[in-house]
C-alpha positions, 0 to 999 in steps of 0.5 A: 131270089125272093122279093125280100132279098131283092129289096134288101139288095136294092136298099144296100145299093142305095145306102152305098151310092145314094141313088139307084137306076132301074137299068142297073138293078135289072142287071144286078138282080137278074130280073125284069124291068117290071119286077124292079119297078114293083120293088121300088114302088113297094119300098117307096110305099114303106117310106124306105126310098124316094122313087124318081123317073128311072130309079130311086133316091135315098131318103134323108132321115132326121136325127129323131127319125125311128123306123119300125122293126118291120121296115128295118128288117128288110134292110141289109139282111145279108150283112146282118146275118153275117154279123149275127153269126160272128157275134154268136161265136162270142156266146158260150154255155153258162153265160149271162148276157144282155141283148138290146132291141134291133134287127141285127140283135134279133138275128143274133138271137136266132143263132144263140137260141140253142146254146144251153144254160144261158141267162138272157136279159133283154128289152126286146119283145122280138128277142124274147119271142125267139127264145120263148119259141126256139130257145133251149129248155135251160135258158132263162129269159128276163124281159124288162118292162117299160114303154114300147117304142116303134122298134119294139124296144121296152124303155123308160124308168121301169126298164131302167129300174129292172136293170139296176141290180143285175150283172151280165158278162156281155151286152150285145147292142144294136145301134142306129148310128156310129160316128167318131164324135157322136159315138153310138147313137139312137133317135129315141131318148128313152131307148138311149137311157135304157141301153146306157143302163145295160152298158153299166151292168155289163162287163163287156160291150159288144156292138153289132152294126152294119156298115150303113150305120157309119156316119149316121148320128141319132138324137141321143148318144149311148156310148163313145166308140171307145166303150165298145170292147168289140164292134162287129160290122161288115166289109162294106165299110170304106178304108177310112171308116175302118181305120177310124173305128179300129183306132177307137174300139177295143177290137174291130171284127169285119165280116163278109156278107152271107151269100144268098146261096149259102142261106139256101143251103142252111135252110136245106140243112135245117129242113 
């Protein structure tokens, strides 16, 4: 197992229980005590957990906290990959779609890049880069301008203005948090405004959010849960959370995380 995969698994365990022990991680990951401790030190250095004697604790995030793209990209990678695959099945030749910034939507873009005759509107530098490097020659990409956030989203008045005259079939949106009262939220006020503009210009809102986002409330709400035509998430949700979401969103799609062995087979097939 690669270091990035181990650290993603550690963060997944941490988000589930709020604490992890070195001894448990050694058994779970099948690696040495020293390897686990090195991983915890690296994650602590990146501000993703608090290292304590014998293990680690989750870092409580204030509602205005906004991790960078690199920090978020190592979290819940298996879950995000499964969500991306399921969401990609909703994209078809000839569609005009909008894609928000975020690591889950970035994973989605990897899966839809080869679909021909797409028009993709995005405020994500990373999404635009994937389509530029690997996208089908018939794909058109419209990258909004705007101010760049820590998560590499382009936001603000310039971004909102560029969206006003557009119309897309679906908007695939990543979120920082989801909650019954707060809806879908983000810690960045300008990103919230930009995402709301994309929601207004789309026929369907499809939210891509892993289960760790449940119960998290960012500073600014972007949409009520009921505004989502589809929510794609993973099976890490509790029964209570699944029930609450199913009662509010149009359609709840729950997927199982992708196995590491399956990822390796996919890489072998692509080689």
